[in-house]
LOVO-950305 format. One record per atom (N, C-alpha, C): z negated, x, y negated; residue in one letter. Coordinates in steps of 0.05 Angstrom, whole numbers, plus 5000, padded with zeros to 4 digits. Layout:
% residues N
ZXYA ...
***
This chain:
% residues 529
429274832096M 429375192125M 429974932151M 428774782152T 428574642187T 430574562189T 432674432174A 434774362179A 438274542188A 436674762180V 438974982191V 439075082222V 437175132227I 435075212253I 435775092270I 436374762280E 436274752309E 437374762328E 436474802352V 436274932379V 438374692395V 439774822421R 442374652434R 440674762447R 440874572478S 440374612504S 442574672521S 444174732519E 446774762534E 447575102513E 448075342536P 448575672532P 451075552514P 451275692478E 453375712474E 454076002486E 457476012491E 458476242497E 459576372475E 460276692469I 460976882451I 464276672452I 464976632429P 468376622425P 469776862426P 472576792440N 473877102440N 475377152418N 475176842396T 475576922367T 473477012354T 473577162317H 470977152319H 470376862300H 468476832301P 468076652286P 467276692251P 467576512231S 467476572205S 464576582203S 464876692176F 461376782163F 461076472145F 457876462155A 456676162138A 455976112122A 458276302097F 457976302081F 456576092057F 456275772061R 454675522041R 452275612063R 451775652087G 449075522090G 447375802083G 448476032088V 446876322087V 446076212062V 448076242030A 448876262002A 446175982000A 446075782017L 443375592014L 440875592016L 440675832045I 437375982037I 437376192034I 438576372029A 439476622007A 437676411974A 439076281968S 438976171935S 435976001945S 434875821966I 432075791956I 430275951959I 430176191975A 428976411972A 428776541955A 430676521933A 431576761908A 429476541888A 430276271886I 428276091864I 425476021871I 424076071905A 421176011908A 420176341902A 421976461915L 420876801899L 419676881865L 422376821856T 421776771827T 420576701808T 419476411814V 419276141810V 415276321811V 414576421837T 412576501844T 410976721847T 413076931835A 412777151830A 410877311812A 410277151795G 408077271770G 404377091786G 404777061813R 403176901811R 400277171819R 400177301825F 399477641830F 400377711815F 397377871802D 397678061778D 398378311784D 399078471773F 399478831770F 399378941802F 400179001822F 398479121836F 398779591820F 396579611835G 395579961821G 398680161820G 400780021849D 402480181849D 405080141834D 404979821824E 406079771811E 406179871781E 404079921767L 402880091744L 403480401738L 404280481768Y 403980761771Y 407580761764Y 408080671769F 411780601779F 412780501747F 411080351730L 411080291711L 411580611684L 409180731690S 408281041674S 410581281684S 411781141713A 414281391718A 415881411706A 416681091698G 418380991682G 419081091657G 416781151641R 417181281621R 416981541613R 417381641640R 418682021648R 418882051666R 421681871669L 424481841691L 424882211693L 426182261715D 425682491726D 428582371747D 429182631753Y 431182651785Y 429682541803Y 426882611807T 424282621836T 422382631826T 420182481845F 417682411838F 415382601860F 414782791854A 411982771886A 412382631903A 411282441901D 411182301933D 413182031938D 415581961917Q 418181871923Q 420481901907Q 422881781908G 425181901893G 425181631864G 427581711848A 426681611828A 427381261819A 428881141840V 429680951838V 428780701833V 425980651842V 422880601837V 421980521801V 421380891805P 421780841771P 424080781763P 425980761758L 427680711739L 428580441733L 427880221761F 428280031758F 426279891743F 423579941741A 421279901730A 421679931711A 423580281697W 423280221669W 425379961657W 427079941671I 429679801659I 427879491661I 426379481676A 424379091672A 422179231643A 421679401644D 419679431613D 421679401593D 424079461588T 424379491569T 426079161559T 427579141578L 428878811585L 426878671578L 424278621587A 422078371575A 418478561586A 418478651561P 415678901568P 413678671574P 412278711592G 409578561603G 410778411618G 411678321631S 412978211659S 412178251676S 410778081699V 410578181719V 413378041731V 415177761723T 415677721747T 418477771746T 418477991710A 421578161703A 421378401722A 419078531727L 417678791743L 418478751771L 418978421781R 418678501813R 421078391820R 423078231795F 425578041800F 427578331818F 427678561813P 428678761831P 428078781860P 425678771876A 424778781891A 425078391902A 424978211888I 426577891898I 429877991908I 430978061885L 432778251898L 434178201926L 432478501930M 433078601957M 431078441976M 430178251972C 429178071993C 430977922002C 432377791978V 435177681988V 437377712006V 436878021996G 439878122002G 438778152029G 435678152050A 435678302072A 435678012084A 435277802067I 436377572081I 439077482097I 441177642067V 443877542076V 445277802097V 443277942103V 443078222115V 443878082149V 441477942154S 440877892173S 442877732185S 444777562171A 445877372181A 448177432179A 449777722171L 450977822174L 452377992196L 449678002212I 448478192239I 450078042252I 448477802249A 448877592263A 451777492271A 453377592244Y 456477532249Y 458077682252Y 457677982257E 458378162272E 458078162306E 455978112313L 455177992338L 456677802347L 458577632331R 459977422332R 457477132334R 456677182329G 454076852325G 455976722318G 455376492321S 457076162311S 454076102278S 456575882271H 454375842249H 451375762244H 450775732268R 448075662276R 445975812276R 448376112299V 446076292299V 445776522270V 447476462252Q 447476602240Q 446076492212Q 445876222213L 443276102205L 440876242209L 440176242235L 437876212249L 436376532242L 438476622239A 436977032237A 435976922199A 438776952185A 437676842156A 435176772155A 434176512170A 432476392163A 429376572177A 430576692202T 427676742213T 427176982196T 427977202170Y 426977352163Y 426877202126Y 428376912129A 426476872095A 423776752100A 422776682120T 420476602125T 418076782144T 419277012140S 417477182160S 415177312136S 412877462145N 412077562122N 412877722118N 413977972119L 415978162103L 416678042081L 417477812075V 417977732047V 416377852031V 413177722037A 410377682028A 410178042012A 411078112034T 410478502028T 413178472006T 414978452017Q 416978571993Q 417278391968Q 416478301950V 416378191937V 415078361912V 413578551923I 412178671908I 414078991889I 413779011867L 415979191857L 414879551885L 416979671895S 415079861918S 418180021922S 417480111937T 419180351951T 420380161974T 418180041989F 417979892012F 420479692013F 419779521985A 422379391978A 426179471972A 426079671967F 428679791966F 429679872011F 427480032012D 428180172038D 428879962051D 426379842060A 427479632080A 430979552080A 432679492056T 434479292051T 436079462063T 436479652044L 437479912056L 437680112084L 435280042093T 435780172127T 437279842138T 436079672132A 438179492140A 441279452141A 441879572120V 444579542113V 446179762124V 443779922133I 445280182153I 445280082177I 444379992194T 444479812214T 446279582227T 447179432198W 450879232200W 452479392196W 451779712186L 454879742183L 454880012202L 453280012229F 453580192248F 454379912270F 453179722264I 454579432286I 455879402278I 457079432261R 459479302258R 462379562258R 461079712259W 463280072274W 462879962301W 461379872312V 461079812338V 464079672352V 463779412343R 465379222332R 467579342331R 468879502310T 470579512296T 472379862296T 470280002306R 471780242304R 472480372287R 471380282259Q 472780442228Q 471980562216Q 472080792224D 470280982219D 469781072194D 470380882163W 469980982149W 466680762139W 466280642152L 462680402158L 461380652159L 462580852168I 460781022181I 459281262164I 462081342139V 461581512113V 459581372095V 460581022106V 458480892082V 456280882076V 455580842114A 452680792126A 450881172113A 452381302113G 451181542101G 451081572068G 453981452058L 452881392030L 448981252024L 448681042038V 447480822041V 444781022038V 445781262061A 442781272074A 441881502044A 443981622029A 442381722003A 441481661983A 443581411982V 442081211960V 439081281963V 437781061995D 435481122010D 434381302005D 434781591998M 433881781999M 432081861969M 433481741964Q 432981691931Q 430581561916Q 429981341944V 427581041944V 425181221960V 425481211977K 423181322006K 424781512022K 422181732018W 423581952044W 423981962066W 423981612085M 423081632115M 426481542127M 428481622109I 430981542123I 431781702133I 431281942139P 432082192148P 430682092183P 428481942177I 427781942207I 429781722221I 429381452192V 431381322206V 433881362218V 434881482201W 437981722224W 437981742242W 436081972242G 433782082269G 432981982300G 432981672296S 432781482309S 434581432328S 437081332295L 438881182308L 440181432320L 440581592318G 442281902337G 441381972367G 439081962373L 437481942394L 438081782410L 437981482397A 438481222422A 441581302418A 443081332403V 446481262407V 446781482433V 444081772434I 445681922454I 443781902483I 442281742485L 439481602501L 441681432514L 443581132503C 444380992506C 447080882500C 448281052489G 451381002480G 450880842457G 454180792425P 456080872448P 455881162436P 455981492462R 456881612444R 459081762434R 460281532444E 464581652427E 463781742393E 461681572383V 460581612347V 459881942343V 458982062368L 458082292361L 460282472362L 463382422374R 464882602368R 467082512347R 465882292327R 467782152316R 465982462280R 469182522266P 468082692247P 465582592224P 466282242219A 465282022196A 462781992204A 462282102234L 459582122232L 458282402221L 457882662232W 457882842211W 459182812182W 460282842170V 461682762143V 459182582137V 458482352150A 455282212129A 453782362129A 452782572155S 449982712162S 450482812137S 451982962130G 453083162114G 452083112075G 452782872081I 452182692050I 449582712046I 448282602077L 445482482066L 443982742065L 444183012082T 443083252083T 443283352049T 445083322044L 446483382007L 444283181993L 443182962001S 441482841977S 438782831978S 438383112001L 436083292004L 435883541979L 437383601974V 437483911960V 435183761931V 436483681912P 435383721894P 431683621899P 430883421911I 428583391929I 427583661943I 429483771964L 428283941967L 427284141944L 428784271929F 427884441905F 425584441885F 425584101889W 422984001862W 419984051879W 421084001911Q 417884031936Q 417484311925Q 419084371934S 418884811924S 417684941907S 418084771885Q 417784881863Q 414684771851Q 413384621878H 410884481861H 408684461887H 410184591904N 408184781932N 408384511950N 410484341954W 410484131980W 408083881974W 407683791953P 405683621960P 405983441980P 410083321988Q 410483142004Q 408583212034Q 408583452045L 407883492064L 404183462064L 403583492044A 399883462053A 400483122043A 401783002042M 401982692041M 401782572071M 403482642090G 403282632115G 399382592124G 397282662126S 394982662127S 393382552108S 394582512090I 393682282075I 393682012076I 395082002078I 396281662086I 394981622126I 395581842131A 393581752162A 390981712157A 389081832138A 386781712140A 386281442121A 387781312106E 387581152098E 388780862103E 390581012125Q 391280702151Q 388580672168Q 388480922183D 386680952188D 383280732179D 383180722152A 381280732135A 381680432132A 382880312121T 385280012105T 385579912131T 386780022151G 388879752167G 387379922211G 385980072209F 384879952233F 385480172265F 387180362236G 388580552253G 390480482277G 390880622292Q 393080622314Q 391680342326Q 390780282327L 390679982341L 390379842335L 390279742307G 391379632285G 394079622280G 395979742295F 399779792285F 400079572291F 400379492320V 402079292335V 401179042316V 398778912318P 398978662311P 399478692277P 399678842273Q 399778752234Q 402678922238Q 404779052247W 407778942255W 408078762257W 406778602288L 407978432282L 409278292274L 405078222253G 404878062246G 406477902210G 407878222215L 410078132187L 411978182212L 413378002211A 415277892244A 415477542221A 412877572232G 412477222232G 412177032264G 411776932258F 412376732283F 414476612293F 417076602287L 420076672295L 420676892296L 419877022280G 421177312284G 419977542309G 417877482319V 416177572339V 418777472364V 418177172368L 419977052395L 423077152394L 424877242363L 426877392376L 426877662375L 425577792363M 425178062370M 424578092396M 422677882415A 422377962441A 424977822457A 426477612447V 429477592463V 430477822452V 430677942432G 433378162425G 433378402445G 429978462446F 429078642452F 430378622497F 430578362506W 431578252528W 434478292531W 435978182513A 438478092522A 439678292510A 438578562494V 440478702496V 440978932525V 438578952541F 439679032563F 440478802582F 440678472581K 441178362604K 443778172594K 444678172569Q 447178062564Q 448678202560Q 451078222569E 453778402584E 454978412545E 455078182531S 457278242508S 454878372488S 451578442495L 449478612479L 449078812476L 448578942508R 449479152523R 450479422492R 452779312480P 452679612466P 452179592435P 449879532431Y 448979482406Y 444879632425Y 445279632443R 441879672463R 441379912440R 442880162428F 441780372410F 440180352390F 440380042378I 438279842348I 435279742363I 435579792388A 432879682398A 431779972404A 433680072419I 432180342424I 431180472403I 432680542371A 432480622360A 429780532343A 429280302342L 426480192335L 423180272348L 424880292369V 422180292397V 421180672380V 424180742382I 423581102378I 421981192346I 423381052329M 420981022305M 419180942299M 417880562313T 415880652316T 414580732322T 414680902349T 413381132352T 412281312354T 414281372329V 413981642318V 411081512297V 411781362271V 410181252266V 407281182271V 407581082301I 404981052303I 403481292311I 404181512317V 403081832329V 402581942302V 404081902289T 403582002259T 401481872237T 400681582251R 398181462240R 400081362207R 403181282200G 403381202186G 403380892180G 404580812162R 404280452144R 406580232178R 404980092174P 406579822191P 408279782185P 409079742173Y 411679652144Y 414779872148Y 413080142160Y 415580362156Y 418380322178Y 417180172193P 419980142221P 421679932213P 420379862199T 421879352194T 424579432180T 425579662161G 429079582159G 430079552182G 428879532213F 430879392235F 430779232242F 428379092234F 427878752231F 430378542231F 431278652215P 434378452210P 436878422229P 436578652239A 438178822266A 437678572286A 434578662294M 433478562314M 433978242315M 432678062293F 432777742292F 435577652291F 438077792285A 439877702298A 441777782326A 440577982341L 440878042369L 438377872383L 436477792370G 434177552385G 436377282375G 437677152354A 437976892352A 441276962376A 442577102374V 445477082390V 444777162419V 442277192426G 440677232447G 439776962467G 438076862447L 438076602450L 439576412450L 442376442439W 443676242442W 446076262470W 445476522468Q 447276482498Q 446076422519Q 442376422531Y 441776342546Y 441576002555Y 440975992578D 440875812594D 438275752589D 438875562564R 435575502564R 434775192573R 431675172583K 430474972601K 429874682569K 429574382570R 429574242549R 426374352543R 424074432542W 422574582543W 422774742533W 424174902530M 424375142516M 425575072480M 427274822488N 428274812457N 426374602449N 424074452458L 422374352454L 419774512431L 418974702449A 417274992445A 417875082413A 421075122410M 422375202386M 421175112362M 420074732356I 420974662338I 417474682325I 415974762346P 413374762325P 413275092314P 415375272328V 414875622317V 417275542296V 418775402303A 420375452271A 418275332245A 416575062249A 415474942239A 413275132220A 411775262239L 408975542237L 411575652224L 413275772219S 414676032205S 415175852179S 416475592174V 417075552148V 413775452128V 412275432142L 409875402142L 408575602130L 408075812137G 407776082129G 409276142107G 410976112105F 411176192088F 412276072056F 410975752057I 411075592050I 408075612029I 405775652052V 402175752044V 402176132035V 404076272041S 404276522030S 405476531996S 406776261992I 407576371965I 406876101941I 404675951957T 403875811940T 400275781938T 399775921957V 396275881962V 393876061950V 396576341962T 396276621950T 396476511923T 394976771904P 391776801911P 390076631919P 387576601930L 385676471938L 383176421916L 382276211919P 381476231879P 379476481886P 378076551858A 376776731856A 373476681872A 372176451863S 369376341885S 369276511916S 372276441920W 372576521953W 371676831955W 372476911932R 372077381939R 369377461961R 369677661964F 366977721985F 366977981973F 365678181969V 364078461975V 364778581985V 367678791966A 368978981984A 367179192005A 366679312020E 364979442037E 366279702044E 368679632047D 369979802067D 373479802059D 374980032076G 377280032068G 378979772079G 378179712101I 379179412117I 377579292093I 376979182086D 375478992065D 377078912052D 377779152039L 378579222012L 382379162006L 382979162034G 385779172047G 386178892038G 384078722043I 383978392062I 383078262024I 382878372019R 381978271982R 383978301967R 385578511976S 387678601958S 390278451963S 389878411987G 392578142007G 392477851997G 390377721997F 389777511982F 388677521957F 387577711945W 386777571922W 387977791899W 388777971912G 391078191888G 388978421877G 390778541858T 388778661841T 387778581813T 386078471806T 385678371782T 383478571751T 383478421737N 382178511715N 383378781711N 384978831703W 385479101689W 384779111663W 384178941643T 383579011620T 380979081614T 379479031637A 376279071628A 376079381623A 376879501641P 377479761649P 378379931623P 380179791610V 382379861589V 380079851561V 379279661558A 376379541533A 374879731539A 374179801553A 371080051569A 371580201554A 374780421555V 375980711548V 376580591511V 376580351503D 376780331475D 374680311466D 372280221481T 369480361471T 369180571468T 369680681495G 368181061480G 370781171461G 373281131453Y 374581251430Y 373581021409Y 371580911406D 370680801379D 368280891376D 367681151391K 364781371389K 366381521379K 369381571378L 369381791361L 369181921333L 368982071326S 370382161294S 372582101288S 373882091273P 376082151269P 377782351265P 376482601261A 376682811267A 376982891299A 375182841312E 375582781346E 377882601354E 379082441344K 379682271351K 383282421345K 383182621334A 385482721326A 386282921349A 384483021373N 384383101377N 383783051426N 383982791417A 383182631434A 384882621446A 384982521484V 385982491500V 384082221522V 385982101534V 384881851562V 384782091581V 383082061608V 383182261629V 382082031648V 384281911669A 382781691684A 383281901716A 380081811717Q 380881951746Q 383381871766Q 383881611782G 385481511790G 388481421783G 391281521793Y 393081311776Y 393981041770Y 391180821791W 392280551780W 390780581755W 389280701750Q 387080761729Q 388980771705Q 390381051704A 391881171684A 393580931677A 395780761699G 397980611692G 396480391675G 394380341681A 392980141665A 393380101642A 392080381628V 390780431605V 392580501592V 395180561607E 397680571593E 399180251586E 398180081613Q 400379781611Q 398679681596Q 395379661589F 394679501565F 394079601539F 394279891552G 392279971521G 393880011499G 397279901495G 397479931474G 396179751446G 394479541459Q 392779321431Q 391879501421Q 389879721431Y 388179941418Y 388480171403Y 390880211405D 392380411390D 391080691414D 390280731434L 388980951454L 390881141446L 388581361450P 390981581455P 392381711476P 394281941483A 395882001500A 393781951539A 395381841553T 393081851580T 393982001602T 392482191607Y 393982351639Y 392182311661Y 392882401683S 391382361694S 391782541728S 389682671746P 390882821757P 391182771786P 391182531790S 391182311800S 394582281823S 395182441848R 396682361861R 399282551840R 402182271848G 404882321820G 403782411800G 401382271781F 401282271760F 399282521753F 398382691766G 398582941747G 399683161756G 402683061765F 405683161768F 406783151738F 405282981721F 406082801702F 406483191676F 403583271692G 402383471669G 398683421654G 398983721647P 395083691636P 396183601609P 394283521602P 393283441565P 393583751560P 394983811520P 395083951520P 392484131505P 392584351508D 389684631504D 387784411473D 388884351464S 388384301446S 385984021438S 386083901465A 385983581469A 382183791469A 380583691459T 378083731452T 375883581470T 377283311457S 375083141465S 376082921487S 375182831509V 376282571530V 375382321534V 376682131532I 375181901548I 375981811575I 374381881591Y 374481921616Y 373781621632Y 375281541646L 374981431653L 375681401691L 372881301703G 373181311735G 370581201754G 370481361772L 368581351785L 365281221780L 363981131782D 361581171768D 360281491789D 361281611807S 359481831827S 361682091811S 363782141789A 363682221778A 363382481751A 359782391748E 359082581724E 357982871743E 357882821757P 356583151768P 358683211760P 361183241769E 363583381769E 363983441729E 363683251714L 365383201692L 362483431668L 360283331682R 358483561672R 360183881676R 360684021699S 361784231708S 362884291686S 364584111675R 367184261669R 367284191637R 365384011623F 365883991592F 363083991587F 361484161569T 359784221555T 357283921548T 359183711545E 357383511531E 358683221538E 357483051558V 358282821571V 355682641565V 357482431569E 356082181548E 357181861563E 355681871582R 357281551594R 355081311571R 358581251565V 358681031549V 360180711554V 359980771577A 360480411586A 360280341624A 359980131631H 359080131655H 359979961662H 361879931692L 363779631702L 362079611735L 360179401741D 359379361766D 359079101771D 361278991773D 361678691786D 361378771816D 359578601826P 358578571856P 361078531867P 363778401849M 365578211876M 367178411859M 367978611839G 370078711833G 370778831845G 372678971839I 375479221852I 373779531854I 373579681865P 371879921850P 374280101844P 373880151817G 376380351806G 376580161778G 375979841786I 377679741766I 375379651745I 374079381768D 371779331755D 368779321767D 369479511783R 365479571806R 366279791805R 363279921808M 362780251809M 364680451797M 365880331764T 366980401748T 365380481718T 365680731711A 364580911690A 367080901663A 365780911646V 367581061626V 366081211600V 366581621605W 364881801592W 366381881570W 364581981550V 365782241529V 364682431532V 366882541543C 365982901546C 368083051524C 365883241512K 367283401494K 366483761495K 368083891500G 368184251493G 368784271530G 371484201528P 372584261563P 371984601561P 370884611584K 370784951602K 372885211597K 374985051602Q 377385171607Q 378785021606Q 381185191585Q 383185111576Q 385084891593Q 386584591585W 386784431605W 389284661622W 390784771603S 393584841624S 391485061657S 390285221645T 388485271677T 387185121685T 384884921678A 383384751697A 385784601715A 387984491703W 388484201717W 389084321739W 390484521754D 391184601776D 388284501796D 386684611785T 383584611799T 383284261812T 383584121784M 384183791783M 385283591804M 387483741793T 389683541816T 389083501843T 389883371852T 389983151876T 391782991895T 391482941905L 393482781929L 391882601939L 389482521939Y 387282401944Y 386782141929Y 386581971942F 385781791912F 382881581923F 381681701909D 379181571914D 377181271910D 378181151916L 376280861910L 374480791911L 373281021933G 369780951933G 368180871960G 371680821977L 369780591995L 370980732022L 372381042026W 373781152043W 373781452048W 370281512037R 369981832034R 370582002052R 368881912070D 369082072095D 372382142102D 373881992089H 376882182092H 377682332070H 376282372063R 377582592027R 378082782040R 381182772023A 383082982028A 382983202013A 382683472009T 380983641993T 384583801983T 387183741997T 388783921985T 389383921949T 389784131943R 391184111914R 393484231906R 395884051917P 397584341909P 398284401885P 398684601881T 399184721849T 402384541841T 402184431818R 404684291801R 406784451805R 
***
């Protein structure tokens, strides 16, 4: 990739005629990224959220408690075509990542960047740390690319004034709404940025209001579902904020993580991009992109959201920075300084897809949420089969008559997803969990009188309050393990529920996800189903 991001010592003027799209070069970068990411996609075992998406895919609905239906749909397709394949499950995310690489180049093209500028923008995304995050199947994997497409369409409108582009942007936003519910903030940030710095002409175009209407209509089924289930998404904001505080150093840690996602070359181009949209005449019409990024980032910081939420704007900023850099009258030392930055970016990409996960012997004991985040990033989440085997141990202790009315209940939605994914070899009964979205899949039948319960070893007092008989049959506590998987984890055989499941379930369901490491941030909100 280093061959396509060479720099020039003289500034390059934007030509009067629009340059062609660097199809071959962009295709080469995208192909290299696609092959590298696909070949290495299976190096990490399933992540907990991926297991949940597989479970949600087995219960497809028009929406879910904390995200839309698109990601569970793709999880279902992957699991149908290639059951149990981590690579197949992540392939849609890989396609989204490759799409973002192409969109970065397309935006540079719209800004009249030369072939070299387009390739620089594409290579910057391809070697950013966003790639390592985006290739895991998640709502972010789709949302980042769809947001980038929306910024591309608005930038193209500024250049061409073709109103149909705005309507298409509304359609893309409506699709993104079925993925992740951040798109109204993206749309609002773009709108406020246009009001602040233009081009205000777009506010007078009927196409904008048609697009906004399309996005609004896409909210209707989601809002209806939420209203029927006591608005669980409203409660998720404080829970995510608490988890971000526990795992990411809170608001103080936001900006370093946010910049870290951009990578070495990305940080440089973003800085140039912010400067260029105010200082270079040809890029001033696109100031609204930089301002929208600032607005959305501020909102996310204030609400203590995840650092990756605003990164759908990064492809546009990479493109603005690439164009601005090429138009700047650079000194020779600046060109020389670009070489190590580009080299570090490429090296970082190679390391991220080849060195991780690190050797198991290098693991350390996770003492808090921050440790757990580091462990997950460098070693992944492993040994899912251990708790599932422990559940089978408990199930084998039941008599044939008890097995006929038995279910598995997992404390966390990760655990429930693992039992469903890996429990087939044991012929286990149906799995339920009161945790987050899994809780909204419904309670066990009232006929279920025997339960194999999988959860943290601290769960026993609550179990004794809900069942007449409770016996712990397995305990997993590897000091180097992950809480809830193979550390601080136990399995109980519980009999004689004191309430019918249809009654008790509403008192059990919770959006809080307890891993045993951030108890001070526990949320007690229990929305009814």
